[in-house]
C-alpha positions as CSV (number, residue, x, y, z in Angstrom):
1,X,116.5,72.5,117.6
2,X,115.7,70.5,114.4
3,X,119.0,68.5,114.7
4,X,117.4,66.4,117.4
5,X,114.2,65.7,115.4
6,X,113.6,62.2,114.0
7,X,113.3,61.7,110.3
8,X,109.6,61.2,110.5
9,X,109.2,64.5,112.4
10,X,111.2,66.3,109.7
11,X,109.1,64.7,107.0
12,X,105.9,65.9,108.7
13,X,107.3,69.5,108.9
14,X,108.2,69.4,105.2
15,X,104.8,68.0,104.3
16,X,103.0,70.7,106.3
17,X,105.1,73.5,104.9
18,X,104.7,72.1,101.3
19,X,100.9,72.1,101.6
20,X,101.0,75.7,102.9
21,X,103.3,76.8,100.1
22,X,101.2,75.1,97.5
23,X,98.0,77.0,98.5
24,X,99.7,80.4,99.3
25,X,99.1,83.2,96.9
26,X,102.4,84.8,97.9
27,X,105.5,83.6,99.6
28,X,108.1,86.1,100.8
29,X,111.5,85.1,102.0
30,X,113.2,87.2,104.7
31,X,116.5,87.2,106.7
32,X,115.8,87.8,110.3
33,X,119.5,87.8,111.5
34,X,119.9,90.3,114.4
35,X,116.3,90.5,115.4
36,X,115.8,89.9,119.1
37,X,113.0,87.8,120.5
38,X,110.8,90.9,121.3
39,X,111.1,92.2,117.7
40,X,110.5,88.8,116.2
41,X,107.4,88.4,118.4
42,X,106.1,91.8,117.3
43,X,106.6,90.9,113.7
44,X,104.8,87.6,114.1
45,X,101.9,89.3,115.8
46,X,101.6,91.9,113.1
47,X,101.7,89.3,110.4
48,X,99.1,87.1,112.2
49,X,96.8,90.1,112.6
50,X,97.0,90.7,108.9
51,X,96.0,87.0,108.2
52,X,99.6,85.9,107.3
53,X,101.7,83.0,108.5
54,X,105.4,83.3,109.3
55,X,107.7,80.3,109.5
56,X,111.3,79.9,110.5
57,X,112.8,76.6,109.4
58,X,116.1,75.1,108.4
59,X,117.0,75.9,104.8
60,X,117.2,72.3,103.8
61,X,113.6,71.8,105.0
62,X,112.5,74.9,103.2
63,X,114.1,73.7,99.9
64,X,112.4,70.3,100.2
65,X,109.1,71.9,101.2
66,X,109.2,74.2,98.2
67,X,109.6,71.5,95.6
68,X,106.7,71.2,93.2
69,X,105.4,74.6,94.3
70,X,105.9,78.2,93.0
71,X,108.1,78.7,96.0
72,X,110.7,76.5,94.4
73,X,111.8,79.6,92.5
74,X,113.2,80.9,95.8
75,X,115.4,77.9,96.6
76,X,118.6,79.8,95.8
77,X,117.6,82.4,98.3
78,X,117.2,79.9,101.2
79,X,120.6,80.7,102.7
80,X,121.4,82.1,106.1
81,X,118.7,82.7,108.7
82,X,115.6,82.4,106.6
83,X,111.9,82.8,107.5
84,X,109.0,82.8,105.0
85,X,105.8,84.8,105.2
86,X,102.7,83.5,103.4
87,X,99.2,84.5,102.8
88,X,96.4,82.5,101.2
89,X,93.9,85.3,100.4
90,X,95.5,88.7,100.1
91,X,99.0,88.9,98.5
92,X,99.3,92.6,99.5
93,X,99.1,91.9,103.3
94,X,102.5,90.3,104.0
95,X,104.2,92.7,101.7
96,X,102.7,95.7,103.6
97,X,103.6,94.3,107.0
98,X,107.1,93.2,106.1
99,X,108.0,96.5,104.4
100,X,106.6,98.6,107.2
101,X,108.4,96.5,109.8
102,X,111.7,96.7,107.8
103,X,111.4,100.5,107.8
104,X,111.2,100.5,111.6
105,X,113.7,97.8,112.1
106,X,116.6,97.7,109.6
107,X,117.7,94.2,110.8
108,X,114.9,92.5,108.9
109,X,116.0,92.0,105.3
110,X,113.4,91.1,102.7
111,X,115.1,88.7,100.3
112,X,112.6,88.0,97.6
113,X,109.1,86.6,97.0
114,X,107.1,84.6,94.6
115,X,103.5,85.2,93.4
116,X,101.7,83.6,90.5
117,X,104.8,81.7,89.4
118,X,106.9,84.8,89.1
119,X,109.8,85.9,91.4
120,X,109.3,89.2,93.1
121,X,112.4,91.4,93.8
122,X,112.6,93.7,96.8
123,X,111.3,96.6,94.5
124,X,108.4,94.4,93.4
125,X,107.5,93.6,97.0
126,X,107.6,97.3,97.9
127,X,105.4,98.2,94.9
128,X,103.0,95.4,96.0
129,X,103.0,96.9,99.5
130,X,102.0,100.3,98.1
131,X,98.8,98.8,96.6
132,X,95.5,99.3,98.4
133,X,94.3,96.3,100.4
134,X,92.0,93.8,98.8
135,X,88.9,95.2,100.5
136,X,89.7,98.7,99.2
137,X,90.2,97.5,95.7
138,X,86.9,95.6,95.8
139,X,85.1,98.7,97.1
140,X,86.6,100.7,94.3
141,X,85.5,98.1,91.7
142,X,82.0,98.0,93.2
143,X,81.8,101.8,93.1
144,X,82.9,101.8,89.4
145,X,80.4,99.1,88.5
146,X,77.6,100.8,90.4
147,X,78.3,104.1,88.6
148,X,77.7,102.7,85.2
149,X,74.0,101.7,85.7
150,X,73.3,105.0,87.5
151,X,74.8,107.0,84.6
152,X,72.8,104.9,82.1
153,X,69.5,105.6,84.0
154,X,70.3,109.3,84.0
155,X,70.9,109.3,80.2
156,X,67.6,107.5,79.7
157,X,65.8,109.8,82.0
158,X,67.2,112.9,80.2
159,X,66.1,111.5,76.8
160,X,62.6,110.8,78.1
161,X,62.4,114.3,79.7
162,X,63.4,116.0,76.4
163,X,60.8,113.9,74.5
164,X,58.1,115.0,77.1
165,X,59.2,118.6,76.7
166,X,58.8,118.4,72.9
167,X,55.4,116.8,73.2
168,X,54.3,119.6,75.7
169,X,55.6,122.2,73.3
170,X,53.6,120.7,70.4
171,X,50.5,120.5,72.6
172,X,50.9,124.2,73.7
173,X,51.4,125.2,70.0
174,X,48.2,123.4,68.9
175,X,46.2,124.9,71.7
176,X,47.4,128.4,70.8
177,X,46.4,127.9,67.2
């Protein structure tokens, strides 16, 4: 398909992919050999629903597009049928979708990924997939931060109540005398 493209068209594809790779928080490389059209469509749909993009391109174009980005660390893995999944907001989302899909369909092979300038192995990607989603982590953080002021107010209230009890006892003692 790409063999018939003109040089300017290939350059446009490389430029678009490079821009996407540069702003992606995570890039995960996969081997999709053996997946039929129905399975590939289902995978793309799941990734799209999770806010991810999934690209199939010639390895030479992926190598060129990855230059000057963190994804350049994956260049040696751009061999055979390669597709890359990217996400710009939530690095956990593509890892979750790809690992779940790979469990259901053993023909999808997760090669490696890159996040924050570090290469992620298959085990790292699986560990990333086990993390809660961004929304859950933010909710947990908010809950923890909300608990601190509440506890502080309770401590202050307890101290004030104890002080009031002492004053009441002193008053009662003086009235009895």
